[in-house]
Structures are given as structure tokens and as C-alpha cells.
C-alpha positions as CSV (number, residue, x, y, z in Angstrom):
1,M,11.9,7.5,3.9
2,H,13.4,9.2,0.8
3,A,12.9,7.3,-2.5
4,T,16.6,7.1,-3.0
5,T,17.0,5.4,0.6
6,R,14.3,3.0,-0.3
7,G,15.8,2.2,-3.4
8,I,19.2,1.4,-1.9
9,L,17.6,-0.4,0.8
10,A,15.5,-2.7,-1.6
11,R,18.4,-3.5,-3.8
12,A,20.4,-4.5,-0.6
13,L,17.6,-6.7,0.5
14,L,17.3,-8.2,-3.0
15,S,21.0,-8.8,-3.0
16,L,21.2,-10.7,0.3
17,G,18.1,-12.8,-0.9
18,L,19.9,-13.6,-4.0
19,T,23.0,-14.5,-2.2
20,I,21.2,-16.9,0.1
21,A,19.0,-18.6,-2.6
22,L,22.0,-19.3,-4.9
23,A,23.9,-20.8,-1.9
24,W,21.0,-22.9,-0.7
25,A,20.2,-24.1,-4.4
26,A,24.0,-25.3,-4.5
27,A,23.7,-26.9,-1.3
28,L,20.4,-28.8,-2.3
29,F,21.4,-29.8,-6.0
30,A,24.9,-29.0,-7.1
31,P,27.1,-31.9,-7.8
32,L,31.1,-32.1,-7.3
33,T,32.6,-32.2,-10.7
34,S,36.2,-31.9,-9.9
35,S,39.0,-32.5,-7.4
36,S,42.4,-31.4,-6.8
37,F,45.3,-31.8,-4.1
38,Q,46.5,-28.5,-2.5
39,P,49.9,-28.1,-0.6
40,A,48.8,-29.2,3.0
41,P,48.7,-26.1,5.1
42,S,50.8,-25.9,8.5
43,G,49.0,-25.7,11.8
44,G,47.5,-22.4,12.5
45,D,46.9,-21.5,8.7
46,W,43.6,-20.6,7.4
47,P,43.1,-22.3,4.1
48,A,41.3,-19.8,1.7
49,G,40.5,-17.8,4.9
50,R,37.8,-20.2,5.8
51,F,38.7,-22.3,8.9
52,H,41.5,-22.8,11.2
53,I,43.9,-25.6,11.7
54,P,44.9,-26.2,15.1
55,A,48.7,-25.7,15.8
56,D,49.4,-29.1,17.1
57,W,48.4,-30.7,13.8
58,T,50.5,-32.2,11.3
59,P,48.3,-32.0,8.3
60,R,49.4,-34.2,5.4
61,T,46.3,-34.1,3.0
62,W,44.3,-31.0,1.6
63,L,41.9,-32.3,-0.9
64,V,39.6,-29.8,-2.7
65,R,36.5,-30.7,-4.6
66,T,34.4,-28.4,-6.3
67,G,31.3,-27.9,-8.3
68,P,28.8,-25.3,-9.5
69,G,28.6,-22.9,-6.4
70,L,30.0,-25.7,-4.1
71,R,33.3,-26.4,-2.5
72,H,34.3,-29.2,-0.4
73,D,37.6,-29.0,1.7
74,L,39.1,-32.0,3.4
75,I,42.3,-31.5,5.6
76,S,43.6,-34.5,7.5
77,E,46.7,-35.6,9.3
78,S,46.4,-39.0,7.4
79,L,47.8,-39.3,3.9
80,W,45.4,-39.8,1.1
81,M,45.6,-43.5,-0.3
82,G,42.4,-43.3,-2.5
83,S,40.4,-44.5,0.3
84,T,38.3,-43.0,3.0
85,L,40.3,-41.3,5.6
86,G,39.9,-41.7,9.3
87,M,37.1,-39.2,10.1
88,S,37.7,-37.7,13.4
89,D,38.8,-34.1,14.8
90,S,39.9,-35.4,18.0
91,T,42.0,-38.6,17.5
92,A,45.6,-38.1,16.5
93,P,47.2,-39.0,14.2
94,N,44.4,-39.1,11.7
95,R,42.4,-35.9,12.8
96,T,40.5,-34.8,10.0
97,R,38.3,-31.6,9.3
98,I,35.9,-31.0,6.4
99,L,34.3,-27.8,5.5
100,V,31.5,-27.5,2.7
101,S,31.1,-23.9,1.2
102,V,28.3,-22.8,-1.1
103,G,27.5,-19.7,-3.0
104,W,28.1,-17.9,-6.3
105,P,30.4,-16.4,-7.6
106,F,32.0,-16.6,-4.0
107,P,31.3,-19.1,-1.3
108,A,28.8,-17.3,1.1
109,L,27.4,-19.8,3.4
110,A,29.1,-23.0,4.9
111,W,28.9,-25.9,7.2
112,T,31.4,-28.3,8.8
113,V,31.1,-32.0,8.7
114,Y,34.0,-32.3,11.0
115,P,34.2,-31.0,13.7
116,V,30.6,-31.4,15.0
117,P,29.5,-29.7,17.9
118,P,28.6,-31.5,21.3
119,E,25.1,-32.8,21.1
120,G,22.5,-31.2,23.3
121,N,23.1,-27.6,21.9
122,A,20.5,-27.6,18.7
123,L,21.5,-23.9,17.8
124,A,25.2,-24.6,18.1
125,Q,24.5,-27.8,16.1
126,A,22.7,-25.8,13.3
127,W,25.0,-22.9,13.2
128,S,28.1,-25.2,12.7
129,A,26.8,-28.1,10.9
130,G,23.6,-26.5,9.0
131,L,20.1,-28.2,8.9
132,P,19.7,-31.7,7.7
133,L,18.7,-32.4,4.1
134,Q,17.9,-35.3,2.0
135,G,20.6,-36.8,-0.3
136,L,24.3,-36.8,-0.3
137,L,27.3,-35.0,-1.7
138,G,29.4,-36.9,-4.1
139,T,31.8,-37.6,-1.4
140,G,29.2,-39.4,0.6
141,D,28.6,-36.7,3.1
142,P,25.2,-35.7,3.9
143,R,23.8,-32.5,2.2
144,R,23.0,-29.8,4.6
145,L,21.2,-26.2,4.5
146,P,23.7,-24.0,5.9
147,I,23.0,-20.8,8.1
148,R,26.7,-19.9,8.9
149,P,28.0,-17.1,6.9
150,S,31.4,-17.1,5.2
151,W,31.8,-13.4,5.6
152,V,34.1,-12.4,3.0
153,G,32.4,-14.4,0.3
154,L,29.0,-13.1,1.6
155,A,30.3,-9.5,1.4
156,L,31.6,-10.0,-2.1
157,N,28.5,-11.5,-3.4
158,L,26.4,-8.6,-1.9
159,V,28.5,-5.9,-3.5
160,I,28.5,-7.7,-6.9
161,Y,24.6,-8.4,-6.8
162,W,23.9,-4.9,-5.8
163,L,26.0,-3.3,-8.6
164,V,24.3,-5.7,-11.0
165,L,20.8,-4.6,-9.8
166,T,21.6,-1.0,-9.9
167,W,22.6,-1.2,-13.3
168,V,19.6,-3.3,-14.4
169,M,17.2,-0.9,-12.7
170,S,18.9,2.0,-14.2
171,M,18.5,0.7,-17.8
172,L,15.0,0.0,-17.0
173,T,14.3,3.5,-15.8
174,R,16.0,5.1,-18.7
175,R,14.0,2.8,-21.2
176,R,10.6,3.6,-19.3
177,L,11.4,7.2,-19.5
178,H,12.3,7.1,-23.3
179,R,9.0,5.4,-24.0
180,A,7.0,7.7,-21.9
181,I,8.3,10.8,-23.7
182,E,8.1,9.0,-26.9
183,H,4.2,8.3,-26.4
184,N,3.8,11.8,-24.8
185,R,2.9,10.4,-21.4
186,C,4.0,11.3,-17.6
187,V,7.3,9.7,-16.9
188,R,6.0,9.0,-13.4
189,C,2.4,7.9,-13.6
190,G,1.7,7.4,-17.5
191,Y,-0.9,9.9,-17.9
192,S,-1.5,11.3,-21.3
193,R,0.2,14.8,-21.8
194,D,-1.8,15.4,-25.0
195,G,-2.5,19.0,-25.2
196,I,-0.3,19.9,-22.1
197,T,2.7,22.0,-22.9
198,P,6.0,20.5,-22.0
199,A,6.9,22.8,-19.3
200,T,3.5,22.0,-17.4
201,P,3.5,19.7,-14.6
202,C,1.3,16.5,-14.9
203,P,-2.2,17.4,-13.8
204,E,-2.7,13.8,-12.3
205,C,0.7,13.3,-10.2
206,A,2.2,16.8,-10.5
207,A,5.3,15.3,-11.8
208,P,7.5,18.0,-13.9
209,G,7.2,18.0,-17.6
210,P,10.0,16.9,-19.6
211,Q,11.1,20.4,-20.4
212,A,10.5,22.1,-16.9
213,P,13.0,24.5,-15.8
214,A,15.6,23.1,-13.6
215,A,15.0,24.0,-9.8
């Protein structure tokens, strides 16, 4: 595999690792620090593009709570009266859905508090509701370790991290090259080039000299 291709794949994998690690860190530790009410969406809308409201619903409340890398969306047919709403996805007129999203700078993974998949299918339970963790969110809902992607946020985070990593690695490469030339060493393996003409390849690894003619 070509070195350039290996570098691209390495940065992509590292970007994915950073995306998942930051999302899981928020799921484990991030507190909810602010809350705001949004205009209740009509049935069939996709609030922030993250989950569907059935067409037969009449939503009256959309409460958004946020924290560092953490977002808690509650949409209910009940009106918010300063107390806990009826938590159900199937009983009108107080049907409620809750989605928790984590990731930075965009939500990349998510889990649902309501609705909950039927019991007996462990894979569906884990995909929808995440894996159980110790501790509670500021809402009283249990913390979970999500495995379900929020595709748009995941893609945006991957692009951002890939660009940042590419820039950092480019800067480090330039610095290493400048230091190698400054100390008269091979830019690839660090072998001393003392007594070797600038146009001569490195005798250790055959890397071109700093003044080798262009191919």
C-alpha cells in the first residue's frame, strides 16, 4: 500500500476513534448545564434531523437540555408544567419521546430513553437504547453508552478531525524536515550526512539528498 494511502487511512481511523471517544466521554461524564423550550414540532417533522415524530401525534412540548458534548431532547404531547411528564411512547394524550445525543462539536452517537424496543432482542435494545452505565443524567434518566450513529454529526466530526489531523501532521513533518536539514541529517532516517554532497542519496536508506535533481 502506498505511503500516502496509508496516511489517509490512518488519519481516517484516528478521526473515527476521536469521534467515538469524545462521544463516550460525554455520555459518561458530561453534565447538563442549560435548558430551553423550542416550538413544538408538528407530527412527521424531524427535530434537528435526529428522530421522527409520528403523524398522529399532537406535540405540545419540546424541551432541549444541553451540556458539554451532550444534548437531551424531550418531545411530548403533554404540556410542561414544571414537573415530570407522563413517560410513554404509546399512551395518548401524553406520549413522550426522549433522545440523548453525544459528541463534539456535533452529536455523533445517540440513544433513546423512549421509545424502548421490545424485550427479548438484546441487539435491538443495545442499538436503540445503548449499553447500561452507572449514574444518572441531570434529568434523572440513566446514563448509557451509545452505539447508534447520528449520521450527519458523525460525518461532520470525521471531516473536521481529519482536516485538523492533516494540518497537525503537515506541520510536524515540515518541522522535522527543517531540523534534519539544519543538522545535516537525512530527512527520512536521520543518518548523518556529514561529508556527503547534497545531491547524493542517503547511504543508509537511499533517500534523495536535499539538493537532488527533480525526477
